[in-house]
N, C-alpha and C positions, 0 to 999 in steps of 0.2 A: 904629726901630720895635720895639716889644716884642711878644713873642708871648704870647697868653693862656695862662694856666696850665692850663685845661681845654680840650681840643680838642673841638669839636662832633662828635657821632656822625653818620655818614652816614645819609641818609634811605633808608628801605626802601619801595620802590614796589611792594608786593604787596597783593592784595585779601584781606581776612580772610573766608574762606568759612564759618567756623563759624556765624555768624548765618543765613546763607543755607540751610545744611543744617538747622538747627533749624526754620526756617519751613517748609521743604519737608516735613520729617517730620511736623510738626503738620498740614499740609494733607493728607498721605496718611492720617493717622489719622482726620481728619474725613471724608474720602472713604470710607474703609472702614466707618465707622459709619453714614453716611447712605445709602450705595448700596442696601442691602436695602430701605430705606424708600421709595426712589424707584421701584424695579422692581416692588414689589407694588402691584397695582391696588386701589383702595379700593372693592371690590365684594363684597357678601355672597354667598357661594356655599356650597352644601352638597355636599361631595365624597362620592362613594359609598364605602362601606366595602368593602375587599378581604377576601375570606374564602376559605379553602381548606377544602374538605370532601371527604370520601371519596366516590368515585363507584363503589365496588366493588359495592354492592348495587343500583345503579340499572340499569334497562334502557337500554342505549346501543348506538349504532352508531358504529364508528370508520371514518373515511375517512383513508387514509394516502397521502401524496404523496411519492414518492421523488425523489431528486436528479435523475434523468434523465427525469422526467416520467411515471413509472409511477404508476398509481392502483390502490388496493385498497379494497374495502369489507369490513371485518372481516378475514377470512383469504382472501377471494376477489379475485383480480386482475381488474380491468375496464379497458376502453379508455376514452379520453377521451370518445368519443361515447356510450358505454354507461353512463356514470356516472349520468345523470339517470334513465333507466328503471330501472336496478338499485336506485337509492336509493328511488324511488317504490314499487317492489315490496317492499323491505325495510321501509319505514315502514308499508305497508298490512298486512303480515303480523305486525308486532310488536304486542304487546299494550298497549293503552292509548294515550292521547294525550300522555303525559308522557315521551316518549322523548328522551334526550339524544344529539345528534349531535356527536361529537368529531372535529375536524379536526386531524390530525397531519401536519405538513409539515416537510420538511428545511429547515434554516436558510438554505440557498443558493438556495432557490426564490424567484423574484420575487413580490412581494406581489400583483401583478395576477392571477397564477394562483391564489393562495390565495383572493383575493376572488371569482374566478369559481367556485370550488368552494363557497364559502359561499353565493353567489347560487343555485347549483344546489340546494343543500340547502334553502334557503328555498322555491324553486320546487317542490321535491318535497313540501313540506308540513311540514318540520321546524319545530317551535315553539321548541325550545331547542337552541342551537348553542354549542359551546365550542371554543376553540383550545388545544391541548395545548402545554404548555411544560415545560421540565425545570428542576428546582431546582439550585442550585449544587452541583457535585460529583457529581451523579447522571448516569448514562448510561442513555438509553432504547434498548432494543433491539427 
């Protein structure tokens, strides 16, 4: 028996993963392109414009809420039960109807307490209410 001149190469039993990776990357790219289109609802809405303006010249009343539950109207400390009567008297003595009530609350206060103070301000007769925030990098004292 004669041996063949060229010996056959052994078979390699491995899966070629390069085409699978190519298909997976194409699917990821398609998903990244179509995902923003899927999440946006096709509804026409007119979003309000945000604007920052100086309130230095306006007549305003500041309600400050401390971290431990203390309350103050401008520079005068008040108790939780005395907030509404004190706010009514301040709004009555202030000049004009266009008074801005600014609520300054510590970031650690639960939202329910802030909501209660805003509700008290509305009950006292405030027409314009704002919530004070700080801009990045600034510290409010």
